[in-house]
RODOZA-281538 format. One record per residue (C-alpha): residue in one letter; y, x, z; residue number from 1. Coordinates in steps of 0.2 Angstrom, whole numbers. Each point is the difference from the previous one (the first is absolute). Layout:
REM residues N
(A (Y X Z) NUM),
...
//
This chain:
REM residues 741
(X (-100 47 -90) 1),
(X (-11 -7 13) 2),
(X (-5 -19 -1) 3),
(X (-3 -13 16) 4),
(X (-1 -16 -3) 5),
(X (7 -12 14) 6),
(X (-12 -15 2) 7),
(X (6 -18 -1) 8),
(X (-2 -12 13) 9),
(X (-12 -17 -3) 10),
(X (13 -13 -8) 11),
(X (-3 -17 2) 12),
(X (4 -15 -11) 13),
(X (19 -6 5) 14),
(X (-1 -14 13) 15),
(X (19 3 5) 16),
(X (6 -3 -17) 17),
(X (2 -20 2) 18),
(X (9 2 15) 19),
(X (17 5 -7) 20),
(X (11 -12 -7) 21),
(X (-2 -7 -19) 22),
(X (15 9 -7) 23),
(X (-6 18 7) 24),
(X (-18 -4 -8) 25),
(X (8 -3 -16) 26),
(X (10 18 1) 27),
(X (-16 8 5) 28),
(X (-9 -7 -17) 29),
(X (16 5 -10) 30),
(X (-2 18 6) 31),
(X (-19 1 -8) 32),
(X (-8 2 19) 33),
(X (-17 -6 -1) 34),
(X (-3 2 17) 35),
(X (11 6 17) 36),
(X (-3 16 6) 37),
(X (-8 4 17) 38),
(X (16 2 9) 39),
(X (9 -16 -8) 40),
(X (-17 -10 4) 41),
(X (-2 5 19) 42),
(X (20 -2 2) 43),
(X (3 -19 -6) 44),
(X (-8 -10 15) 45),
(X (9 10 14) 46),
(X (16 2 -8) 47),
(X (1 -20 -5) 48),
(X (-8 -3 19) 49),
(X (17 9 6) 50),
(X (-7 1 19) 51),
(X (-4 17 -1) 52),
(X (7 18 -5) 53),
(X (-9 8 -15) 54),
(X (-1 18 -6) 55),
(X (-5 4 -17) 56),
(X (-8 18 -4) 57),
(X (-3 3 -18) 58),
(X (0 13 -11) 59),
(X (15 3 -12) 60),
(X (1 -15 -13) 61),
(X (-12 -10 8) 62),
(X (10 -14 -2) 63),
(X (7 0 20) 64),
(X (17 -7 -5) 65),
(X (-9 -13 -7) 66),
(X (-11 -5 13) 67),
(X (13 -3 11) 68),
(X (12 -8 -11) 69),
(X (-13 -12 -9) 70),
(X (-3 -12 16) 71),
(X (20 3 7) 72),
(X (5 -6 -17) 73),
(X (-12 -16 2) 74),
(X (8 -2 17) 75),
(X (18 -1 -4) 76),
(X (-4 -11 -15) 77),
(X (-5 -12 12) 78),
(X (12 -14 5) 79),
(X (3 4 17) 80),
(X (4 17 -3) 81),
(X (12 -2 -15) 82),
(X (13 7 13) 83),
(X (-10 14 6) 84),
(X (2 18 -2) 85),
(X (-11 16 0) 86),
(X (5 18 6) 87),
(X (-8 15 -13) 88),
(X (4 16 9) 89),
(X (0 16 -10) 90),
(X (2 19 4) 91),
(X (7 2 -16) 92),
(X (15 -8 -11) 93),
(X (-8 5 -17) 94),
(X (-15 -10 7) 95),
(X (9 -14 3) 96),
(X (9 1 -17) 97),
(X (-17 2 -8) 98),
(X (-8 -15 11) 99),
(X (16 -10 -5) 100),
(X (-5 1 -18) 101),
(X (-19 -4 3) 102),
(X (3 -14 11) 103),
(X (14 -9 -10) 104),
(X (-12 -3 -14) 105),
(X (-10 -10 11) 106),
(X (13 -8 10) 107),
(X (12 -4 -13) 108),
(X (-13 -14 -7) 109),
(X (-4 -5 17) 110),
(X (17 -4 5) 111),
(X (0 12 14) 112),
(X (16 11 4) 113),
(X (-2 18 1) 114),
(X (14 12 9) 115),
(X (-1 18 -1) 116),
(X (11 7 13) 117),
(X (1 19 3) 118),
(X (19 11 -3) 119),
(X (0 0 -18) 120),
(X (-1 -18 -1) 121),
(X (18 -9 -1) 122),
(X (9 -11 11) 123),
(X (-2 -15 -11) 124),
(X (-18 1 0) 125),
(X (-2 2 17) 126),
(X (11 -15 5) 127),
(X (-11 -12 -9) 128),
(X (-13 3 15) 129),
(X (12 -1 12) 130),
(X (7 -17 -8) 131),
(X (-19 -7 -3) 132),
(X (-13 11 10) 133),
(X (-16 -5 -8) 134),
(X (-12 7 -13) 135),
(X (-6 17 1) 136),
(X (13 14 9) 137),
(X (-7 19 -7) 138),
(X (10 13 12) 139),
(X (0 16 8) 140),
(X (0 1 19) 141),
(X (17 8 1) 142),
(X (6 -16 -10) 143),
(X (-8 -10 14) 144),
(X (8 11 13) 145),
(X (19 -5 -9) 146),
(X (-5 -16 0) 147),
(X (-1 0 19) 148),
(X (17 9 2) 149),
(X (11 -8 -12) 150),
(X (-9 -19 -1) 151),
(X (-8 1 20) 152),
(X (8 -19 1) 153),
(X (-9 -6 -14) 154),
(X (-18 8 3) 155),
(X (-6 -14 7) 156),
(X (5 -12 -13) 157),
(X (-5 13 -14) 158),
(X (-16 1 5) 159),
(X (-3 -18 9) 160),
(X (-14 -5 -15) 161),
(X (-8 17 -2) 162),
(X (-19 -1 -5) 163),
(X (-5 17 1) 164),
(X (4 19 1) 165),
(X (-8 12 -12) 166),
(X (2 18 3) 167),
(X (-6 10 -16) 168),
(X (-6 18 2) 169),
(X (-5 -4 18) 170),
(X (-6 18 3) 171),
(X (18 9 -6) 172),
(X (7 -8 15) 173),
(X (-12 3 14) 174),
(X (2 12 13) 175),
(X (19 4 -7) 176),
(X (18 -4 7) 177),
(X (3 -10 -16) 178),
(X (-17 -9 6) 179),
(X (6 -3 17) 180),
(X (17 -5 -5) 181),
(X (-11 -14 -12) 182),
(X (-11 -6 16) 183),
(X (19 -4 8) 184),
(X (7 -8 -15) 185),
(X (-16 -12 -2) 186),
(X (-1 -4 20) 187),
(X (19 -3 0) 188),
(X (-3 -13 -14) 189),
(X (-13 -9 10) 190),
(X (11 2 16) 191),
(X (15 -8 -10) 192),
(X (-12 -16 -7) 193),
(X (-8 0 17) 194),
(X (-19 -1 -10) 195),
(X (-11 12 -9) 196),
(X (-2 1 -16) 197),
(X (-18 6 -8) 198),
(X (3 18 -7) 199),
(X (-9 8 -18) 200),
(X (-1 19 1) 201),
(X (-6 6 -17) 202),
(X (-6 19 -3) 203),
(X (-10 11 -11) 204),
(X (-7 12 14) 205),
(X (-2 -3 18) 206),
(X (-9 11 12) 207),
(X (-2 -12 15) 208),
(X (1 -17 -3) 209),
(X (1 -3 17) 210),
(X (15 10 4) 211),
(X (7 -9 -16) 212),
(X (-2 -16 8) 213),
(X (8 5 15) 214),
(X (14 8 -10) 215),
(X (3 -16 -10) 216),
(X (-1 -12 16) 217),
(X (3 13 16) 218),
(X (-1 -14 13) 219),
(X (-21 -1 -4) 220),
(X (1 -19 5) 221),
(X (-5 -6 -18) 222),
(X (-14 3 -11) 223),
(X (2 9 -15) 224),
(X (-13 -6 -16) 225),
(X (-2 19 -8) 226),
(X (-5 1 -18) 227),
(X (-5 15 -6) 228),
(X (-6 -1 -19) 229),
(X (-12 16 -7) 230),
(X (0 -9 -14) 231),
(X (0 15 -15) 232),
(X (-14 6 -10) 233),
(X (11 12 -8) 234),
(X (-7 18 -4) 235),
(X (10 16 10) 236),
(X (2 16 -8) 237),
(X (8 15 8) 238),
(X (4 17 -4) 239),
(X (6 14 12) 240),
(X (7 17 -7) 241),
(X (7 15 9) 242),
(X (12 11 -3) 243),
(X (6 18 7) 244),
(X (17 2 3) 245),
(X (6 14 -12) 246),
(X (15 10 -6) 247),
(X (11 -11 -12) 248),
(X (0 7 -18) 249),
(X (13 13 -7) 250),
(X (16 -6 -7) 251),
(X (9 8 -14) 252),
(X (20 3 5) 253),
(X (8 -15 -6) 254),
(X (-15 -12 0) 255),
(X (1 -14 11) 256),
(X (18 3 4) 257),
(X (2 2 19) 258),
(X (-15 -9 3) 259),
(X (-12 1 16) 260),
(X (-17 6 -3) 261),
(X (-12 -11 7) 262),
(X (-18 6 8) 263),
(X (-12 5 -16) 264),
(X (-12 -14 5) 265),
(X (13 -14 -1) 266),
(X (2 4 -15) 267),
(X (-19 0 -5) 268),
(X (-2 -16 7) 269),
(X (14 -7 -9) 270),
(X (-9 5 -15) 271),
(X (-15 -9 5) 272),
(X (12 -15 3) 273),
(X (6 -1 -16) 274),
(X (-16 5 -10) 275),
(X (-11 -12 10) 276),
(X (14 -16 3) 277),
(X (9 0 -18) 278),
(X (-4 -14 -10) 279),
(X (-5 -11 14) 280),
(X (10 -9 16) 281),
(X (-2 7 15) 282),
(X (7 3 19) 283),
(X (2 18 7) 284),
(X (3 -1 18) 285),
(X (9 17 6) 286),
(X (2 -3 17) 287),
(X (16 5 -1) 288),
(X (17 -4 -9) 289),
(X (6 20 -3) 290),
(X (-19 -1 -6) 291),
(X (3 -14 -13) 292),
(X (15 7 -6) 293),
(X (-8 17 -5) 294),
(X (-14 -10 -9) 295),
(X (9 -11 -7) 296),
(X (11 11 -8) 297),
(X (-15 13 -3) 298),
(X (-9 -14 -10) 299),
(X (14 -6 -10) 300),
(X (4 17 -6) 301),
(X (-17 2 -5) 302),
(X (4 -17 -11) 303),
(X (15 9 -5) 304),
(X (-7 16 -5) 305),
(X (-14 -9 -11) 306),
(X (13 -11 -8) 307),
(X (-8 -15 8) 308),
(X (8 -16 7) 309),
(X (1 1 20) 310),
(X (-13 -10 8) 311),
(X (3 8 20) 312),
(X (14 -10 9) 313),
(X (3 4 19) 314),
(X (0 -13 13) 315),
(X (5 3 19) 316),
(X (12 -8 13) 317),
(X (15 11 -3) 318),
(X (1 -4 -19) 319),
(X (13 -15 -4) 320),
(X (-7 -19 -2) 321),
(X (3 2 -19) 322),
(X (-11 15 -2) 323),
(X (-14 -7 10) 324),
(X (1 -16 -11) 325),
(X (1 9 -14) 326),
(X (-17 9 3) 327),
(X (-10 -15 6) 328),
(X (6 -9 -15) 329),
(X (-5 15 -12) 330),
(X (-17 2 8) 331),
(X (-4 -21 -1) 332),
(X (4 0 -16) 333),
(X (-16 4 -8) 334),
(X (6 6 -19) 335),
(X (3 16 4) 336),
(X (-11 11 15) 337),
(X (11 4 14) 338),
(X (-5 11 17) 339),
(X (12 -1 17) 340),
(X (0 14 10) 341),
(X (6 -8 18) 342),
(X (-1 1 19) 343),
(X (-8 -16 9) 344),
(X (14 -11 -9) 345),
(X (-14 -6 -12) 346),
(X (-14 1 13) 347),
(X (2 -19 5) 348),
(X (1 -18 -8) 349),
(X (12 3 -14) 350),
(X (-10 -6 -16) 351),
(X (1 12 -15) 352),
(X (-16 -5 -8) 353),
(X (-16 10 -1) 354),
(X (1 19 -2) 355),
(X (-14 14 -7) 356),
(X (-1 9 16) 357),
(X (10 6 16) 358),
(X (3 20 2) 359),
(X (3 5 19) 360),
(X (9 17 0) 361),
(X (-3 9 17) 362),
(X (-9 -9 16) 363),
(X (0 -17 1) 364),
(X (11 -7 13) 365),
(X (-15 -11 8) 366),
(X (-15 -9 -5) 367),
(X (8 -17 0) 368),
(X (13 8 -11) 369),
(X (-12 7 -12) 370),
(X (-10 -17 -1) 371),
(X (16 -8 -4) 372),
(X (5 10 -14) 373),
(X (-18 0 -7) 374),
(X (1 -18 0) 375),
(X (15 1 -15) 376),
(X (-14 7 -12) 377),
(X (-13 -8 -10) 378),
(X (7 -17 4) 379),
(X (-4 -8 -16) 380),
(X (-16 -5 -10) 381),
(X (-11 8 9) 382),
(X (7 17 -1) 383),
(X (-4 14 12) 384),
(X (11 7 14) 385),
(X (4 18 -4) 386),
(X (8 12 13) 387),
(X (3 17 -4) 388),
(X (6 12 15) 389),
(X (8 15 -3) 390),
(X (1 14 17) 391),
(X (7 17 1) 392),
(X (-6 12 11) 393),
(X (9 18 4) 394),
(X (-10 16 -7) 395),
(X (-7 9 14) 396),
(X (4 15 8) 397),
(X (-3 13 15) 398),
(X (16 -11 9) 399),
(X (-3 -17 -5) 400),
(X (-1 -12 14) 401),
(X (-15 -10 5) 402),
(X (4 -17 -7) 403),
(X (2 8 -17) 404),
(X (-16 10 2) 405),
(X (-8 -17 3) 406),
(X (7 -8 -13) 407),
(X (7 -15 11) 408),
(X (7 -10 -14) 409),
(X (-13 0 -11) 410),
(X (-14 -4 13) 411),
(X (12 -12 8) 412),
(X (0 -10 -16) 413),
(X (-18 2 -2) 414),
(X (-2 -8 17) 415),
(X (12 -15 -5) 416),
(X (-10 -3 -16) 417),
(X (-16 -2 9) 418),
(X (8 -10 13) 419),
(X (7 -12 -15) 420),
(X (-19 -2 -7) 421),
(X (-4 -2 18) 422),
(X (14 -15 -1) 423),
(X (8 7 16) 424),
(X (19 -1 0) 425),
(X (12 4 16) 426),
(X (2 -11 12) 427),
(X (17 -7 2) 428),
(X (10 9 14) 429),
(X (1 -8 16) 430),
(X (10 1 18) 431),
(X (16 5 -5) 432),
(X (14 -6 10) 433),
(X (14 -1 -13) 434),
(X (14 2 11) 435),
(X (12 4 -15) 436),
(X (-5 -16 -8) 437),
(X (2 -10 17) 438),
(X (19 8 -1) 439),
(X (3 -7 -18) 440),
(X (-8 -18 5) 441),
(X (10 -2 17) 442),
(X (16 4 -9) 443),
(X (-6 -13 -12) 444),
(X (-4 -13 11) 445),
(X (17 2 7) 446),
(X (7 -4 -16) 447),
(X (-11 -14 -4) 448),
(X (3 -10 15) 449),
(X (18 6 4) 450),
(X (-7 9 16) 451),
(X (-14 -3 12) 452),
(X (-6 3 19) 453),
(X (-11 16 5) 454),
(X (-14 -13 3) 455),
(X (0 -9 -15) 456),
(X (2 16 -11) 457),
(X (-16 6 9) 458),
(X (-10 -15 -1) 459),
(X (4 -2 -20) 460),
(X (-4 19 -4) 461),
(X (-11 6 12) 462),
(X (-10 -11 11) 463),
(X (-3 -13 -13) 464),
(X (6 11 -16) 465),
(X (-8 15 -7) 466),
(X (8 13 10) 467),
(X (-14 -5 15) 468),
(X (-5 16 5) 469),
(X (20 3 9) 470),
(X (-3 -7 16) 471),
(X (15 -8 10) 472),
(X (5 17 11) 473),
(X (1 10 -18) 474),
(X (10 -14 -7) 475),
(X (13 -1 13) 476),
(X (1 19 -3) 477),
(X (1 -3 -18) 478),
(X (17 -11 2) 479),
(X (7 11 12) 480),
(X (-2 15 -11) 481),
(X (7 -11 -15) 482),
(X (15 -5 11) 483),
(X (3 19 4) 484),
(X (0 4 -17) 485),
(X (14 -15 -6) 486),
(X (-14 -8 -9) 487),
(X (2 -17 11) 488),
(X (10 -7 12) 489),
(X (-2 -12 15) 490),
(X (13 -16 2) 491),
(X (5 -7 14) 492),
(X (-13 -14 -2) 493),
(X (-12 11 -1) 494),
(X (-3 -2 -21) 495),
(X (-5 17 -8) 496),
(X (13 3 -14) 497),
(X (2 14 -13) 498),
(X (9 15 6) 499),
(X (12 11 -9) 500),
(X (-12 10 -9) 501),
(X (-13 -13 0) 502),
(X (13 -10 -10) 503),
(X (3 12 -12) 504),
(X (-19 4 -4) 505),
(X (-3 -20 -3) 506),
(X (15 -1 -13) 507),
(X (-5 16 -10) 508),
(X (-12 -5 -15) 509),
(X (-13 13 8) 510),
(X (-4 -10 13) 511),
(X (-13 -11 -6) 512),
(X (-14 13 -3) 513),
(X (-9 5 14) 514),
(X (-5 17 -8) 515),
(X (13 16 -2) 516),
(X (9 1 -18) 517),
(X (8 17 -3) 518),
(X (17 -2 -8) 519),
(X (1 4 -18) 520),
(X (9 9 -13) 521),
(X (1 -12 -16) 522),
(X (-5 9 -15) 523),
(X (9 -5 -18) 524),
(X (2 6 -16) 525),
(X (13 -9 -13) 526),
(X (0 -18 8) 527),
(X (-17 -1 4) 528),
(X (-7 3 17) 529),
(X (-18 9 2) 530),
(X (-2 -2 16) 531),
(X (3 8 19) 532),
(X (-3 18 8) 533),
(X (0 0 19) 534),
(X (16 7 6) 535),
(X (-10 13 12) 536),
(X (-5 9 -16) 537),
(X (17 2 -7) 538),
(X (2 9 -19) 539),
(X (14 11 -6) 540),
(X (10 -2 -16) 541),
(X (-7 10 -14) 542),
(X (-18 -1 8) 543),
(X (-14 -6 -11) 544),
(X (-11 -14 6) 545),
(X (-16 -11 -9) 546),
(X (2 -19 3) 547),
(X (-7 -13 -7) 548),
(X (-11 10 -10) 549),
(X (14 9 -9) 550),
(X (9 16 2) 551),
(X (17 -1 6) 552),
(X (17 12 4) 553),
(X (12 -6 16) 554),
(X (18 -2 -8) 555),
(X (8 -7 16) 556),
(X (-5 -4 18) 557),
(X (13 -13 7) 558),
(X (-4 2 20) 559),
(X (12 -15 5) 560),
(X (-8 -13 -12) 561),
(X (-17 7 1) 562),
(X (-2 3 -18) 563),
(X (-9 15 -10) 564),
(X (5 0 -18) 565),
(X (-11 6 -13) 566),
(X (-2 5 -18) 567),
(X (-16 4 -9) 568),
(X (-8 20 0) 569),
(X (-14 10 -6) 570),
(X (-4 6 19) 571),
(X (-2 -8 15) 572),
(X (-11 0 15) 573),
(X (-5 -17 11) 574),
(X (10 -2 14) 575),
(X (-8 -1 18) 576),
(X (-2 -15 8) 577),
(X (-4 -5 18) 578),
(X (-16 -8 6) 579),
(X (-15 2 12) 580),
(X (-20 2 -5) 581),
(X (-10 -13 8) 582),
(X (-11 2 16) 583),
(X (-19 4 -3) 584),
(X (-12 -11 8) 585),
(X (-14 7 10) 586),
(X (-14 -7 -9) 587),
(X (6 11 -14) 588),
(X (0 15 9) 589),
(X (-17 -3 6) 590),
(X (-6 -3 -18) 591),
(X (8 18 -6) 592),
(X (-11 7 13) 593),
(X (-15 -7 -8) 594),
(X (6 5 -17) 595),
(X (1 19 7) 596),
(X (-16 -3 9) 597),
(X (-12 -6 -13) 598),
(X (-7 8 -17) 599),
(X (4 -15 -12) 600),
(X (13 3 -15) 601),
(X (7 -17 -6) 602),
(X (-1 -4 -17) 603),
(X (17 -6 -2) 604),
(X (7 20 2) 605),
(X (5 9 -15) 606),
(X (-8 18 -1) 607),
(X (15 8 8) 608),
(X (1 -13 13) 609),
(X (-19 4 3) 610),
(X (4 18 1) 611),
(X (14 -4 14) 612),
(X (-12 -9 10) 613),
(X (-13 13 -1) 614),
(X (15 12 7) 615),
(X (3 -11 13) 616),
(X (-17 -3 8) 617),
(X (-2 20 -3) 618),
(X (15 2 12) 619),
(X (-5 -15 11) 620),
(X (-16 10 4) 621),
(X (8 17 2) 622),
(X (10 -7 11) 623),
(X (-14 -8 10) 624),
(X (10 -17 2) 625),
(X (-17 -10 0) 626),
(X (0 2 20) 627),
(X (16 14 3) 628),
(X (15 -10 4) 629),
(X (13 15 -1) 630),
(X (3 14 -12) 631),
(X (14 11 1) 632),
(X (9 10 -13) 633),
(X (11 11 6) 634),
(X (11 -6 13) 635),
(X (-2 -17 -4) 636),
(X (-15 -10 7) 637),
(X (-8 -17 -9) 638),
(X (-8 -12 7) 639),
(X (-9 -12 -7) 640),
(X (-6 -18 7) 641),
(X (-3 -9 -17) 642),
(X (11 -15 6) 643),
(X (16 -9 -9) 644),
(X (18 4 5) 645),
(X (4 -9 13) 646),
(X (-15 7 11) 647),
(X (7 16 -7) 648),
(X (17 -1 5) 649),
(X (-6 -6 16) 650),
(X (-11 14 5) 651),
(X (16 12 -6) 652),
(X (12 -7 12) 653),
(X (-14 1 12) 654),
(X (0 18 -1) 655),
(X (18 3 -2) 656),
(X (1 -8 17) 657),
(X (-10 14 7) 658),
(X (12 12 -7) 659),
(X (-9 5 -17) 660),
(X (7 -1 -15) 661),
(X (-9 -14 -13) 662),
(X (3 -9 -13) 663),
(X (-9 -12 -12) 664),
(X (-2 9 -17) 665),
(X (-12 -16 -9) 666),
(X (-19 8 0) 667),
(X (3 9 18) 668),
(X (11 3 12) 669),
(X (7 18 0) 670),
(X (4 8 16) 671),
(X (11 16 2) 672),
(X (0 14 10) 673),
(X (-15 -4 9) 674),
(X (-18 8 1) 675),
(X (-15 -12 -1) 676),
(X (-4 2 18) 677),
(X (18 -7 5) 678),
(X (-3 -14 -11) 679),
(X (-17 -3 7) 680),
(X (7 0 16) 681),
(X (15 -11 -3) 682),
(X (-13 -13 -8) 683),
(X (-10 0 16) 684),
(X (15 -4 12) 685),
(X (6 -14 -11) 686),
(X (-19 -8 0) 687),
(X (1 2 18) 688),
(X (16 -9 2) 689),
(X (-6 -15 -8) 690),
(X (5 -10 -14) 691),
(X (18 4 -3) 692),
(X (16 -9 5) 693),
(X (8 -3 -17) 694),
(X (17 -3 6) 695),
(X (3 14 8) 696),
(X (-7 13 -16) 697),
(X (14 -12 -9) 698),
(X (13 5 11) 699),
(X (-5 18 -5) 700),
(X (3 -5 -18) 701),
(X (17 8 -5) 702),
(X (3 -13 -16) 703),
(X (-5 -17 3) 704),
(X (15 -8 -11) 705),
(X (-9 -5 -16) 706),
(X (3 -18 -3) 707),
(X (16 -10 -4) 708),
(X (7 -3 19) 709),
(X (-9 12 10) 710),
(X (18 9 2) 711),
(X (5 -14 10) 712),
(X (-16 -1 12) 713),
(X (1 12 17) 714),
(X (-13 16 1) 715),
(X (-12 -11 12) 716),
(X (-1 -16 -12) 717),
(X (-2 12 -15) 718),
(X (-14 10 9) 719),
(X (-7 -18 3) 720),
(X (0 -6 -16) 721),
(X (-6 20 -8) 722),
(X (-15 -2 12) 723),
(X (-7 -17 -6) 724),
(X (3 5 -19) 725),
(X (-2 16 -3) 726),
(X (-14 7 14) 727),
(X (-18 -3 3) 728),
(X (-6 4 17) 729),
(X (-17 -7 0) 730),
(X (-3 8 -15) 731),
(X (8 17 4) 732),
(X (-9 -1 16) 733),
(X (-19 -4 -9) 734),
(X (4 14 -13) 735),
(X (1 12 16) 736),
(X (-15 -5 7) 737),
(X (-9 2 -18) 738),
(X (8 16 -2) 739),
(X (-4 7 17) 740),
(X (-18 -5 0) 741),
//
């Protein structure tokens, strides 16, 4: 286990404490705090001033929530703000529940109302805010959308005395459809009350503070106060364990009835997790719901075999709220050790207290995600942050493909750890048109206002709003498209109204989300709901599955009610869930090239991982990849440019435009049935043609429908959207030049 100390920044004696209201100061002393933390100290003055946007970026458990809400509550306590309100926006309902319990402790004594608002909150509690909109409103973007649709006329009165808007986990919104929805909603609130409201962004990991500032306030007019705290002084312990995939162990007839035997290395990883983590509280990130179910079941089974109480609980988005909350309550209760096997559901914000270590099974989704997960460990009493990584690689044969020979997963993980130690994180994606979300916001704006003119809609959403990359001509084509699809219609007085299909969409409960949600079956056992399973992954009566970390037999499938009835069983296999892996950034692939090229062996690798890295470097040298860019294996050629997925996707599309069959396979572009000479000739032609027209390339992509409302867009609009968000013309052209040089 390698130890690395992250050095703290210099701290100074608190100057901001005495700017806070006396009641807040008394509360701080009662918590036993002797000083304000770095981010808290620096945030008080600009937030109290209330004349600028603020972004607070600090490590997990560095007190970001208090950094924002100590000065905010001070402001709410002033006589002139007794009837004012603050909106706190969160990406997760569970985070709202968590923050409500934390804020209630503070605000109850201050006589400041706190209103949680999301899909699981009762109507009576929501009506309290509607009747008296003061205090702190904790809400999701989807619930704000619901307010606009169902209480559109009341928006100016509800937010008349709005003091601040706080966006928690800011990084999770940037560059996504949900983030674009959030930007639109914030802008529409300000349009309704006819003034700007200070925005406060909270985040643990932001790769580019300037882009984060542009996201928080897209108009670029206002200055943003950047508070980036590096105070930590925390020791970091790292270990990367390598595994070779192998055949599962032989099972005698009658054992593990109807059980699907997994790859043997997964069992080895599970055994190491059990041996290493049992007796302490930990988080095990398994990258997918399928793997979460596999390891939760395996580890529970190991507890049963050794006649021990179960210490391992599953946690993912398809589990019922009850099962997720049971797991969260179990790990918060420090009387017994509990380890939770989870997806990214426990990566953000929810306070589960300190855990002894983080385990990461498989390549981390991103460097930023790894940093976020690591922040969960070693949060109390100066304990080190501990990260254990488990990476599988295939055994090599004569038929092994190039990625296996190069041990791409292991090397990518090593590269990501190195970048983490350099404090580099992926910058948020930018430049997309987000036309799918523009469809939703157009329908929502009509619902809010009861009808709008084309000019009004363009001014609110595009000219002065977050969809500024959509020009007047494109917006006109967009409206015409929505009319043809019967989403909108135009009245005789020129007002745009909902069309037949648009009315149906807005009135459906799923309208408030900007992202796609697959219809799901409800899984029940007795009178208890266990969770949901995507409807595009059907199961049949008599089949066996693992869910909630336990084994079940499917007794009944009710297609009309979309219910699957289960009973306990001895056998089972994890169900297959949907989901996509994240895109790899250019910087990660460039760092991978450095890892391959040098001889240094990281100290955080175990013996097997060192062997796998040595194999990777031998094969890197054998294929002459220090200088060679095209490597042929049989009828497939691999084109290496050591860039991220956007560049590789663009280059593959460029090659396809020349009649060459090519696809992005991660570490390289795979080119089929073309000789190196043919590929070189095609690359030279592409270079001579100059920077590619990404719109024309996008037109050649067959399946561009990937967002919720894309199916309502014409191919022309889809191509423009795809070109803006998925392709990188300049990066691809520069990669071409580098390869041919």
